[in-house]
Backbone as XML, in Angstrom:
<?xml version="1.0"?>
<chain id="A" units="angstrom">
  <residue number="1" name="GLN">
    <atom name="N" x="-58.841" y="18.904" z="37.601"/>
    <atom name="CA" x="-59.641" y="17.802" z="38.094"/>
    <atom name="C" x="-59.591" y="16.630" z="37.109"/>
  </residue>
  <residue number="2" name="VAL">
    <atom name="N" x="-60.022" y="15.477" z="37.577"/>
    <atom name="CA" x="-59.992" y="14.285" z="36.753"/>
    <atom name="C" x="-61.198" y="14.279" z="35.824"/>
  </residue>
  <residue number="3" name="GLN">
    <atom name="N" x="-60.935" y="13.972" z="34.560"/>
    <atom name="CA" x="-62.017" y="13.817" z="33.588"/>
    <atom name="C" x="-61.773" y="12.590" z="32.740"/>
  </residue>
  <residue number="4" name="LEU">
    <atom name="N" x="-62.838" y="11.827" z="32.546"/>
    <atom name="CA" x="-62.843" y="10.713" z="31.603"/>
    <atom name="C" x="-63.959" y="11.002" z="30.622"/>
  </residue>
  <residue number="5" name="GLU">
    <atom name="N" x="-63.602" y="11.224" z="29.365"/>
    <atom name="CA" x="-64.584" y="11.643" z="28.369"/>
    <atom name="C" x="-64.736" y="10.590" z="27.289"/>
  </residue>
  <residue number="6" name="GLU">
    <atom name="N" x="-65.931" y="9.990" z="27.246"/>
    <atom name="CA" x="-66.209" y="8.954" z="26.260"/>
    <atom name="C" x="-66.706" y="9.556" z="24.954"/>
  </residue>
  <residue number="7" name="SER">
    <atom name="N" x="-66.413" y="8.863" z="23.864"/>
    <atom name="CA" x="-66.921" y="9.261" z="22.549"/>
    <atom name="C" x="-67.038" y="8.019" z="21.678"/>
  </residue>
  <residue number="8" name="GLY">
    <atom name="N" x="-67.782" y="8.151" z="20.577"/>
    <atom name="CA" x="-67.870" y="7.074" z="19.606"/>
    <atom name="C" x="-69.124" y="6.237" z="19.663"/>
  </residue>
  <residue number="9" name="GLY">
    <atom name="N" x="-70.017" y="6.526" z="20.579"/>
    <atom name="CA" x="-71.243" y="5.756" z="20.668"/>
    <atom name="C" x="-72.221" y="6.132" z="19.568"/>
  </residue>
  <residue number="10" name="GLY">
    <atom name="N" x="-73.382" y="5.492" z="19.593"/>
    <atom name="CA" x="-74.396" y="5.816" z="18.621"/>
    <atom name="C" x="-75.280" y="4.635" z="18.302"/>
  </residue>
  <residue number="11" name="LEU">
    <atom name="N" x="-75.945" y="4.718" z="17.164"/>
    <atom name="CA" x="-76.882" y="3.697" z="16.702"/>
    <atom name="C" x="-76.241" y="2.910" z="15.564"/>
  </residue>
  <residue number="12" name="VAL">
    <atom name="N" x="-76.309" y="1.586" z="15.657"/>
    <atom name="CA" x="-75.729" y="0.720" z="14.634"/>
    <atom name="C" x="-76.634" y="-0.484" z="14.454"/>
  </residue>
  <residue number="13" name="GLN">
    <atom name="N" x="-76.611" y="-1.053" z="13.266"/>
    <atom name="CA" x="-77.413" y="-2.246" z="13.017"/>
    <atom name="C" x="-76.716" y="-3.489" z="13.565"/>
  </residue>
  <residue number="14" name="SER">
    <atom name="N" x="-77.511" y="-4.486" z="13.837"/>
    <atom name="CA" x="-76.962" y="-5.758" z="14.300"/>
    <atom name="C" x="-75.920" y="-6.273" z="13.305"/>
  </residue>
  <residue number="15" name="GLY">
    <atom name="N" x="-74.787" y="-6.724" z="13.850"/>
    <atom name="CA" x="-73.681" y="-7.167" z="13.013"/>
    <atom name="C" x="-72.671" y="-6.086" z="12.705"/>
  </residue>
  <residue number="16" name="GLY">
    <atom name="N" x="-72.993" y="-4.866" z="13.026"/>
    <atom name="CA" x="-72.107" y="-3.743" z="12.748"/>
    <atom name="C" x="-71.027" y="-3.554" z="13.794"/>
  </residue>
  <residue number="17" name="SER">
    <atom name="N" x="-70.264" y="-2.483" z="13.634"/>
    <atom name="CA" x="-69.132" y="-2.203" z="14.517"/>
    <atom name="C" x="-69.160" y="-0.757" z="14.991"/>
  </residue>
  <residue number="18" name="LEU">
    <atom name="N" x="-68.596" y="-0.552" z="16.162"/>
    <atom name="CA" x="-68.363" y="0.782" z="16.703"/>
    <atom name="C" x="-67.055" y="0.751" z="17.463"/>
  </residue>
  <residue number="19" name="ARG">
    <atom name="N" x="-66.398" y="1.898" z="17.553"/>
    <atom name="CA" x="-65.225" y="2.016" z="18.411"/>
    <atom name="C" x="-65.450" y="3.143" z="19.403"/>
  </residue>
  <residue number="20" name="LEU">
    <atom name="N" x="-65.415" y="2.773" z="20.672"/>
    <atom name="CA" x="-65.518" y="3.764" z="21.740"/>
    <atom name="C" x="-64.129" y="4.232" z="22.136"/>
  </residue>
  <residue number="21" name="SER">
    <atom name="N" x="-64.046" y="5.499" z="22.469"/>
    <atom name="CA" x="-62.803" y="6.075" z="22.986"/>
    <atom name="C" x="-63.084" y="6.739" z="24.319"/>
  </residue>
  <residue number="22" name="CYS">
    <atom name="N" x="-62.087" y="6.733" z="25.172"/>
    <atom name="CA" x="-62.176" y="7.420" z="26.459"/>
    <atom name="C" x="-60.876" y="8.166" z="26.688"/>
  </residue>
  <residue number="23" name="ALA">
    <atom name="N" x="-60.954" y="9.474" z="26.631"/>
    <atom name="CA" x="-59.781" y="10.315" z="26.830"/>
    <atom name="C" x="-59.728" y="10.767" z="28.283"/>
  </residue>
  <residue number="24" name="ALA">
    <atom name="N" x="-58.606" y="10.516" z="28.924"/>
    <atom name="CA" x="-58.453" y="10.846" z="30.341"/>
    <atom name="C" x="-57.573" y="12.071" z="30.518"/>
  </residue>
  <residue number="25" name="SER">
    <atom name="N" x="-57.876" y="12.847" z="31.542"/>
    <atom name="CA" x="-57.040" y="13.975" z="31.921"/>
    <atom name="C" x="-57.050" y="14.093" z="33.436"/>
  </residue>
  <residue number="26" name="GLY">
    <atom name="N" x="-55.976" y="14.667" z="33.974"/>
    <atom name="CA" x="-55.902" y="14.867" z="35.408"/>
    <atom name="C" x="-55.388" y="13.674" z="36.189"/>
  </residue>
  <residue number="27" name="ILE">
    <atom name="N" x="-54.971" y="12.609" z="35.480"/>
    <atom name="CA" x="-54.412" y="11.432" z="36.140"/>
    <atom name="C" x="-53.129" y="11.023" z="35.419"/>
  </residue>
  <residue number="28" name="ILE">
    <atom name="N" x="-52.306" y="10.233" z="36.116"/>
    <atom name="CA" x="-51.146" y="9.628" z="35.465"/>
    <atom name="C" x="-51.662" y="8.356" z="34.804"/>
  </residue>
  <residue number="29" name="PHE">
    <atom name="N" x="-52.107" y="8.517" z="33.587"/>
    <atom name="CA" x="-52.883" y="7.487" z="32.898"/>
    <atom name="C" x="-52.174" y="6.136" z="32.876"/>
  </residue>
  <residue number="30" name="SER">
    <atom name="N" x="-50.883" y="6.148" z="32.650"/>
    <atom name="CA" x="-50.154" y="4.889" z="32.460"/>
    <atom name="C" x="-50.196" y="4.008" z="33.704"/>
  </residue>
  <residue number="31" name="ARG">
    <atom name="N" x="-50.506" y="4.570" z="34.856"/>
    <atom name="CA" x="-50.534" y="3.792" z="36.091"/>
    <atom name="C" x="-51.886" y="3.108" z="36.318"/>
  </residue>
  <residue number="32" name="TYR">
    <atom name="N" x="-52.873" y="3.527" z="35.578"/>
    <atom name="CA" x="-54.242" y="3.108" z="35.852"/>
    <atom name="C" x="-54.650" y="1.861" z="35.079"/>
  </residue>
  <residue number="33" name="THR">
    <atom name="N" x="-55.418" y="0.994" z="35.748"/>
    <atom name="CA" x="-56.197" y="-0.021" z="35.056"/>
    <atom name="C" x="-57.431" y="0.665" z="34.500"/>
  </residue>
  <residue number="34" name="MET">
    <atom name="N" x="-57.646" y="0.509" z="33.213"/>
    <atom name="CA" x="-58.776" y="1.157" z="32.552"/>
    <atom name="C" x="-59.799" y="0.105" z="32.150"/>
  </residue>
  <residue number="35" name="GLY">
    <atom name="N" x="-61.044" y="0.451" z="32.270"/>
    <atom name="CA" x="-62.077" y="-0.507" z="31.944"/>
    <atom name="C" x="-63.281" y="0.133" z="31.286"/>
  </residue>
  <residue number="36" name="TRP">
    <atom name="N" x="-64.062" y="-0.706" z="30.655"/>
    <atom name="CA" x="-65.358" y="-0.319" z="30.100"/>
    <atom name="C" x="-66.428" y="-1.155" z="30.796"/>
  </residue>
  <residue number="37" name="TYR">
    <atom name="N" x="-67.432" y="-0.471" z="31.269"/>
    <atom name="CA" x="-68.594" y="-1.101" z="31.882"/>
    <atom name="C" x="-69.818" y="-0.707" z="31.069"/>
  </residue>
  <residue number="38" name="ARG">
    <atom name="N" x="-70.910" y="-1.440" z="31.260"/>
    <atom name="CA" x="-72.156" y="-1.063" z="30.606"/>
    <atom name="C" x="-73.335" y="-1.347" z="31.527"/>
  </residue>
  <residue number="39" name="GLN">
    <atom name="N" x="-74.380" y="-0.580" z="31.282"/>
    <atom name="CA" x="-75.601" y="-0.760" z="32.048"/>
    <atom name="C" x="-76.793" y="-0.637" z="31.113"/>
  </residue>
  <residue number="40" name="ALA">
    <atom name="N" x="-77.527" y="-1.724" z="31.013"/>
    <atom name="CA" x="-78.750" y="-1.738" z="30.218"/>
    <atom name="C" x="-79.927" y="-1.386" z="31.123"/>
  </residue>
  <residue number="41" name="PRO">
    <atom name="N" x="-81.024" y="-0.915" z="30.541"/>
    <atom name="CA" x="-82.187" y="-0.545" z="31.360"/>
    <atom name="C" x="-82.647" y="-1.708" z="32.232"/>
  </residue>
  <residue number="42" name="GLY">
    <atom name="N" x="-82.816" y="-1.433" z="33.513"/>
    <atom name="CA" x="-83.309" y="-2.439" z="34.435"/>
    <atom name="C" x="-82.276" y="-3.455" z="34.873"/>
  </residue>
  <residue number="43" name="LYS">
    <atom name="N" x="-81.030" y="-3.272" z="34.451"/>
    <atom name="CA" x="-79.982" y="-4.221" z="34.815"/>
    <atom name="C" x="-78.860" y="-3.529" z="35.583"/>
  </residue>
  <residue number="44" name="GLN">
    <atom name="N" x="-78.053" y="-4.335" z="36.256"/>
    <atom name="CA" x="-76.920" y="-3.792" z="36.983"/>
    <atom name="C" x="-75.779" y="-3.453" z="36.022"/>
  </residue>
  <residue number="45" name="ARG">
    <atom name="N" x="-74.965" y="-2.544" z="36.450"/>
    <atom name="CA" x="-73.772" y="-2.213" z="35.674"/>
    <atom name="C" x="-72.829" y="-3.417" z="35.711"/>
  </residue>
  <residue number="46" name="GLU">
    <atom name="N" x="-72.258" y="-3.738" z="34.553"/>
    <atom name="CA" x="-71.382" y="-4.899" z="34.466"/>
    <atom name="C" x="-70.087" y="-4.551" z="33.744"/>
  </residue>
  <residue number="47" name="LEU">
    <atom name="N" x="-69.031" y="-5.267" z="34.124"/>
    <atom name="CA" x="-67.751" y="-5.084" z="33.454"/>
    <atom name="C" x="-67.809" y="-5.699" z="32.060"/>
  </residue>
  <residue number="48" name="VAL">
    <atom name="N" x="-67.363" y="-4.946" z="31.086"/>
    <atom name="CA" x="-67.270" y="-5.436" z="29.713"/>
    <atom name="C" x="-65.847" y="-5.884" z="29.408"/>
  </residue>
  <residue number="49" name="ALA">
    <atom name="N" x="-64.889" y="-5.015" z="29.702"/>
    <atom name="CA" x="-63.487" y="-5.317" z="29.420"/>
    <atom name="C" x="-62.607" y="-4.397" z="30.247"/>
  </residue>
  <residue number="50" name="ALA">
    <atom name="N" x="-61.403" y="-4.853" z="30.544"/>
    <atom name="CA" x="-60.454" y="-4.047" z="31.295"/>
    <atom name="C" x="-59.049" y="-4.330" z="30.793"/>
  </residue>
  <residue number="51" name="ILE">
    <atom name="N" x="-58.172" y="-3.352" z="30.976"/>
    <atom name="CA" x="-56.769" y="-3.499" z="30.592"/>
    <atom name="C" x="-55.909" y="-2.873" z="31.674"/>
  </residue>
  <residue number="52" name="THR">
    <atom name="N" x="-54.942" y="-3.637" z="32.149"/>
    <atom name="CA" x="-54.088" y="-3.155" z="33.228"/>
    <atom name="C" x="-53.010" y="-2.221" z="32.680"/>
  </residue>
  <residue number="53" name="SER">
    <atom name="N" x="-52.259" y="-1.643" z="33.596"/>
    <atom name="CA" x="-51.156" y="-0.780" z="33.180"/>
    <atom name="C" x="-50.119" y="-1.556" z="32.386"/>
  </residue>
  <residue number="54" name="GLY">
    <atom name="N" x="-50.025" y="-2.848" z="32.624"/>
    <atom name="CA" x="-49.076" y="-3.682" z="31.903"/>
    <atom name="C" x="-49.624" y="-4.267" z="30.619"/>
  </residue>
  <residue number="55" name="GLY">
    <atom name="N" x="-50.893" y="-4.001" z="30.335"/>
    <atom name="CA" x="-51.476" y="-4.460" z="29.083"/>
    <atom name="C" x="-52.256" y="-5.765" z="29.170"/>
  </residue>
  <residue number="56" name="THR">
    <atom name="N" x="-52.406" y="-6.320" z="30.353"/>
    <atom name="CA" x="-53.210" y="-7.534" z="30.506"/>
    <atom name="C" x="-54.688" y="-7.192" z="30.363"/>
  </residue>
  <residue number="57" name="THR">
    <atom name="N" x="-55.392" y="-7.992" z="29.570"/>
    <atom name="CA" x="-56.798" y="-7.707" z="29.297"/>
    <atom name="C" x="-57.716" y="-8.757" z="29.906"/>
  </residue>
  <residue number="58" name="THR">
    <atom name="N" x="-58.923" y="-8.307" z="30.207"/>
    <atom name="CA" x="-59.979" y="-9.169" z="30.738"/>
    <atom name="C" x="-61.261" y="-8.832" z="30.006"/>
  </residue>
  <residue number="59" name="TYR">
    <atom name="N" x="-62.068" y="-9.850" z="29.698"/>
    <atom name="CA" x="-63.315" y="-9.643" z="28.987"/>
    <atom name="C" x="-64.453" y="-10.409" z="29.650"/>
  </residue>
  <residue number="60" name="ALA">
    <atom name="N" x="-65.638" y="-9.839" z="29.581"/>
    <atom name="CA" x="-66.828" y="-10.583" z="29.945"/>
    <atom name="C" x="-67.028" y="-11.696" z="28.924"/>
  </residue>
  <residue number="61" name="ASP">
    <atom name="N" x="-67.560" y="-12.810" z="29.384"/>
    <atom name="CA" x="-67.765" y="-13.943" z="28.473"/>
    <atom name="C" x="-68.643" y="-13.560" z="27.282"/>
  </residue>
  <residue number="62" name="SER">
    <atom name="N" x="-69.588" y="-12.676" z="27.522"/>
    <atom name="CA" x="-70.554" y="-12.323" z="26.480"/>
    <atom name="C" x="-69.935" y="-11.537" z="25.323"/>
  </residue>
  <residue number="63" name="VAL">
    <atom name="N" x="-68.739" y="-10.988" z="25.514"/>
    <atom name="CA" x="-68.129" y="-10.178" z="24.452"/>
    <atom name="C" x="-66.819" y="-10.758" z="23.939"/>
  </residue>
  <residue number="64" name="LYS">
    <atom name="N" x="-66.369" y="-11.848" z="24.528"/>
    <atom name="CA" x="-65.105" y="-12.441" z="24.085"/>
    <atom name="C" x="-65.166" y="-12.802" z="22.601"/>
  </residue>
  <residue number="65" name="GLY">
    <atom name="N" x="-64.097" y="-12.448" z="21.899"/>
    <atom name="CA" x="-64.048" y="-12.724" z="20.467"/>
    <atom name="C" x="-64.718" y="-11.674" z="19.608"/>
  </residue>
  <residue number="66" name="ARG">
    <atom name="N" x="-65.450" y="-10.756" z="20.227"/>
    <atom name="CA" x="-66.131" y="-9.698" z="19.462"/>
    <atom name="C" x="-65.585" y="-8.308" z="19.807"/>
  </residue>
  <residue number="67" name="PHE">
    <atom name="N" x="-65.224" y="-8.103" z="21.059"/>
    <atom name="CA" x="-64.751" y="-6.794" z="21.519"/>
    <atom name="C" x="-63.258" y="-6.859" z="21.815"/>
  </residue>
  <residue number="68" name="THR">
    <atom name="N" x="-62.580" y="-5.751" z="21.599"/>
    <atom name="CA" x="-61.156" y="-5.644" z="21.912"/>
    <atom name="C" x="-60.881" y="-4.330" z="22.620"/>
  </residue>
  <residue number="69" name="ILE">
    <atom name="N" x="-60.263" y="-4.425" z="23.780"/>
    <atom name="CA" x="-59.869" y="-3.223" z="24.514"/>
    <atom name="C" x="-58.391" y="-2.963" z="24.262"/>
  </residue>
  <residue number="70" name="SER">
    <atom name="N" x="-58.041" y="-1.695" z="24.141"/>
    <atom name="CA" x="-56.642" y="-1.325" z="23.947"/>
    <atom name="C" x="-56.421" y="0.055" z="24.567"/>
  </residue>
  <residue number="71" name="ARG">
    <atom name="N" x="-55.168" y="0.417" z="24.712"/>
    <atom name="CA" x="-54.851" y="1.710" z="25.294"/>
    <atom name="C" x="-53.661" y="2.330" z="24.583"/>
  </residue>
  <residue number="72" name="ASP">
    <atom name="N" x="-53.645" y="3.648" z="24.571"/>
    <atom name="CA" x="-52.528" y="4.414" z="24.032"/>
    <atom name="C" x="-52.096" y="5.371" z="25.140"/>
  </residue>
  <residue number="73" name="ASN">
    <atom name="N" x="-51.047" y="5.016" z="25.852"/>
    <atom name="CA" x="-50.616" y="5.834" z="26.985"/>
    <atom name="C" x="-50.130" y="7.215" z="26.533"/>
  </residue>
  <residue number="74" name="SER">
    <atom name="N" x="-49.617" y="7.312" z="25.314"/>
    <atom name="CA" x="-49.136" y="8.608" z="24.821"/>
    <atom name="C" x="-50.284" y="9.593" z="24.610"/>
  </residue>
  <residue number="75" name="LYS">
    <atom name="N" x="-51.488" y="9.057" z="24.438"/>
    <atom name="CA" x="-52.674" y="9.890" z="24.245"/>
    <atom name="C" x="-53.613" y="9.854" z="25.439"/>
  </residue>
  <residue number="76" name="SER">
    <atom name="N" x="-53.228" y="9.118" z="26.480"/>
    <atom name="CA" x="-54.085" y="8.960" z="27.675"/>
    <atom name="C" x="-55.488" y="8.536" z="27.275"/>
  </residue>
  <residue number="77" name="THR">
    <atom name="N" x="-55.555" y="7.566" z="26.386"/>
    <atom name="CA" x="-56.839" y="7.147" z="25.839"/>
    <atom name="C" x="-56.945" y="5.630" z="25.839"/>
  </residue>
  <residue number="78" name="VAL">
    <atom name="N" x="-58.142" y="5.167" z="26.178"/>
    <atom name="CA" x="-58.459" y="3.742" z="26.103"/>
    <atom name="C" x="-59.575" y="3.573" z="25.083"/>
  </residue>
  <residue number="79" name="TYR">
    <atom name="N" x="-59.512" y="2.470" z="24.353"/>
    <atom name="CA" x="-60.458" y="2.208" z="23.278"/>
    <atom name="C" x="-61.204" y="0.898" z="23.521"/>
  </residue>
  <residue number="80" name="LEU">
    <atom name="N" x="-62.387" y="0.815" z="22.951"/>
    <atom name="CA" x="-63.119" y="-0.440" z="22.922"/>
    <atom name="C" x="-63.637" y="-0.628" z="21.496"/>
  </residue>
  <residue number="81" name="GLN">
    <atom name="N" x="-63.017" y="-1.553" z="20.779"/>
    <atom name="CA" x="-63.474" y="-1.899" z="19.449"/>
    <atom name="C" x="-64.546" y="-2.968" z="19.580"/>
  </residue>
  <residue number="82" name="MET">
    <atom name="N" x="-65.723" y="-2.672" z="19.073"/>
    <atom name="CA" x="-66.861" y="-3.585" z="19.212"/>
    <atom name="C" x="-67.297" y="-4.033" z="17.824"/>
  </residue>
  <residue number="83" name="ASN">
    <atom name="N" x="-67.149" y="-5.321" z="17.574"/>
    <atom name="CA" x="-67.543" y="-5.906" z="16.294"/>
    <atom name="C" x="-68.688" y="-6.888" z="16.499"/>
  </residue>
  <residue number="84" name="SER">
    <atom name="N" x="-69.345" y="-7.243" z="15.411"/>
    <atom name="CA" x="-70.451" y="-8.205" z="15.458"/>
    <atom name="C" x="-71.447" y="-7.851" z="16.556"/>
  </residue>
  <residue number="85" name="LEU">
    <atom name="N" x="-71.834" y="-6.606" z="16.582"/>
    <atom name="CA" x="-72.714" y="-6.130" z="17.644"/>
    <atom name="C" x="-74.081" y="-6.783" z="17.565"/>
  </residue>
  <residue number="86" name="LYS">
    <atom name="N" x="-74.651" y="-7.008" z="18.760"/>
    <atom name="CA" x="-75.952" y="-7.648" z="18.894"/>
    <atom name="C" x="-76.897" y="-6.689" z="19.614"/>
  </residue>
  <residue number="87" name="PRO">
    <atom name="N" x="-78.195" y="-6.874" z="19.432"/>
    <atom name="CA" x="-79.142" y="-6.014" z="20.173"/>
    <atom name="C" x="-78.930" y="-6.053" z="21.679"/>
  </residue>
  <residue number="88" name="GLU">
    <atom name="N" x="-78.492" y="-7.181" z="22.195"/>
    <atom name="CA" x="-78.262" y="-7.278" z="23.648"/>
    <atom name="C" x="-77.039" y="-6.502" z="24.116"/>
  </residue>
  <residue number="89" name="ASP">
    <atom name="N" x="-76.267" y="-5.951" z="23.189"/>
    <atom name="CA" x="-75.161" y="-5.068" z="23.569"/>
    <atom name="C" x="-75.644" y="-3.633" z="23.814"/>
  </residue>
  <residue number="90" name="THR">
    <atom name="N" x="-76.908" y="-3.384" z="23.546"/>
    <atom name="CA" x="-77.466" y="-2.050" z="23.774"/>
    <atom name="C" x="-77.389" y="-1.681" z="25.256"/>
  </residue>
  <residue number="91" name="ALA">
    <atom name="N" x="-76.779" y="-0.541" z="25.542"/>
    <atom name="CA" x="-76.577" y="-0.106" z="26.926"/>
    <atom name="C" x="-75.893" y="1.254" z="26.919"/>
  </residue>
  <residue number="92" name="VAL">
    <atom name="N" x="-75.815" y="1.829" z="28.100"/>
    <atom name="CA" x="-74.926" y="2.973" z="28.310"/>
    <atom name="C" x="-73.566" y="2.408" z="28.717"/>
  </residue>
  <residue number="93" name="TYR">
    <atom name="N" x="-72.540" y="2.824" z="28.007"/>
    <atom name="CA" x="-71.179" y="2.342" z="28.267"/>
    <atom name="C" x="-70.405" y="3.404" z="29.044"/>
  </residue>
  <residue number="94" name="TYR">
    <atom name="N" x="-69.739" y="2.946" z="30.097"/>
    <atom name="CA" x="-69.002" y="3.847" z="30.982"/>
    <atom name="C" x="-67.516" y="3.497" z="30.975"/>
  </residue>
  <residue number="95" name="CYS">
    <atom name="N" x="-66.700" y="4.520" z="30.920"/>
    <atom name="CA" x="-65.260" y="4.359" z="31.067"/>
    <atom name="C" x="-64.906" y="4.439" z="32.556"/>
  </residue>
  <residue number="96" name="ASN">
    <atom name="N" x="-63.969" y="3.614" z="32.969"/>
    <atom name="CA" x="-63.558" y="3.576" z="34.374"/>
    <atom name="C" x="-62.044" y="3.528" z="34.460"/>
  </residue>
  <residue number="97" name="GLY">
    <atom name="N" x="-61.497" y="4.277" z="35.394"/>
    <atom name="CA" x="-60.069" y="4.222" z="35.656"/>
    <atom name="C" x="-59.836" y="3.982" z="37.134"/>
  </residue>
  <residue number="98" name="ARG">
    <atom name="N" x="-58.991" y="3.012" z="37.470"/>
    <atom name="CA" x="-58.737" y="2.747" z="38.882"/>
    <atom name="C" x="-57.261" y="2.502" z="39.142"/>
  </residue>
  <residue number="99" name="TYR">
    <atom name="N" x="-56.833" y="2.963" z="40.310"/>
    <atom name="CA" x="-55.432" y="2.833" z="40.716"/>
    <atom name="C" x="-55.399" y="2.793" z="42.221"/>
  </residue>
  <residue number="100" name="ASN">
    <atom name="N" x="-54.811" y="1.754" z="42.787"/>
    <atom name="CA" x="-54.812" y="1.558" z="44.238"/>
    <atom name="C" x="-56.253" y="1.639" z="44.756"/>
  </residue>
  <residue number="101" name="PHE">
    <atom name="N" x="-56.554" y="2.598" z="45.599"/>
    <atom name="CA" x="-57.876" y="2.650" z="46.214"/>
    <atom name="C" x="-58.781" y="3.692" z="45.594"/>
  </residue>
  <residue number="102" name="GLY">
    <atom name="N" x="-58.345" y="4.304" z="44.494"/>
    <atom name="CA" x="-59.154" y="5.330" z="43.857"/>
    <atom name="C" x="-59.721" y="4.870" z="42.527"/>
  </residue>
  <residue number="103" name="ALA">
    <atom name="N" x="-60.883" y="5.392" z="42.183"/>
    <atom name="CA" x="-61.507" y="5.069" z="40.898"/>
    <atom name="C" x="-62.280" y="6.264" z="40.389"/>
  </residue>
  <residue number="104" name="TYR">
    <atom name="N" x="-62.310" y="6.387" z="39.069"/>
    <atom name="CA" x="-63.036" y="7.468" z="38.428"/>
    <atom name="C" x="-63.914" y="6.902" z="37.323"/>
  </residue>
  <residue number="105" name="TRP">
    <atom name="N" x="-65.005" y="7.620" z="37.050"/>
    <atom name="CA" x="-65.960" y="7.208" z="36.030"/>
    <atom name="C" x="-66.189" y="8.336" z="35.033"/>
  </residue>
  <residue number="106" name="GLY">
    <atom name="N" x="-66.419" y="7.934" z="33.782"/>
    <atom name="CA" x="-66.921" y="8.872" z="32.808"/>
    <atom name="C" x="-68.426" y="9.015" z="32.968"/>
  </residue>
  <residue number="107" name="GLN">
    <atom name="N" x="-69.011" y="9.924" z="32.193"/>
    <atom name="CA" x="-70.451" y="10.163" z="32.341"/>
    <atom name="C" x="-71.290" y="9.155" z="31.569"/>
  </residue>
  <residue number="108" name="GLY">
    <atom name="N" x="-70.674" y="8.386" z="30.704"/>
    <atom name="CA" x="-71.394" y="7.354" z="29.970"/>
    <atom name="C" x="-71.780" y="7.785" z="28.571"/>
  </residue>
  <residue number="109" name="ILE">
    <atom name="N" x="-71.905" y="6.796" z="27.696"/>
    <atom name="CA" x="-72.289" y="7.075" z="26.320"/>
    <atom name="C" x="-73.204" y="5.955" z="25.834"/>
  </residue>
  <residue number="110" name="GLN">
    <atom name="N" x="-74.234" y="6.328" z="25.111"/>
    <atom name="CA" x="-75.239" y="5.365" z="24.660"/>
    <atom name="C" x="-74.762" y="4.613" z="23.433"/>
  </residue>
  <residue number="111" name="VAL">
    <atom name="N" x="-74.942" y="3.295" z="23.484"/>
    <atom name="CA" x="-74.761" y="2.429" z="22.313"/>
    <atom name="C" x="-76.073" y="1.691" z="22.103"/>
  </residue>
  <residue number="112" name="THR">
    <atom name="N" x="-76.629" y="1.831" z="20.918"/>
    <atom name="CA" x="-77.887" y="1.178" z="20.581"/>
    <atom name="C" x="-77.687" y="0.324" z="19.339"/>
  </residue>
  <residue number="113" name="VAL">
    <atom name="N" x="-78.032" y="-0.946" z="19.467"/>
    <atom name="CA" x="-77.902" y="-1.885" z="18.352"/>
    <atom name="C" x="-79.306" y="-2.311" z="17.926"/>
  </residue>
  <residue number="114" name="SER">
    <atom name="N" x="-79.657" y="-1.995" z="16.702"/>
    <atom name="CA" x="-80.987" y="-2.342" z="16.205"/>
    <atom name="C" x="-80.956" y="-3.702" z="15.519"/>
  </residue>
  <residue number="115" name="SER">
    <atom name="N" x="-82.066" y="-4.412" z="15.624"/>
    <atom name="CA" x="-82.146" y="-5.764" z="15.041"/>
    <atom name="C" x="-82.624" y="-5.707" z="13.604"/>
  </residue>
</chain>
């Protein structure tokens, strides 16, 4: 079965850094557009960053210049490097993989940024 397993979350002080990883199994990873979404309490889930199979990246305006998404197809893993973290980045972060009409989600991982 398909699994997307996130890791690397936790508690960090404002201005700090974290790197999230999402290891995929059960899919032909290289074909998938991979993305990171987040959902803060009381808010809708929003796209943070995405990377296509060809390596094209997209970022939410709120994270441009601070976050970097990358992928390693040999490891079936997508990463989100988060620098200069702010309290407003606090949320549950979800890994997403989509290809044609199918999409899969990870279970989510908490990122908390203290002020």
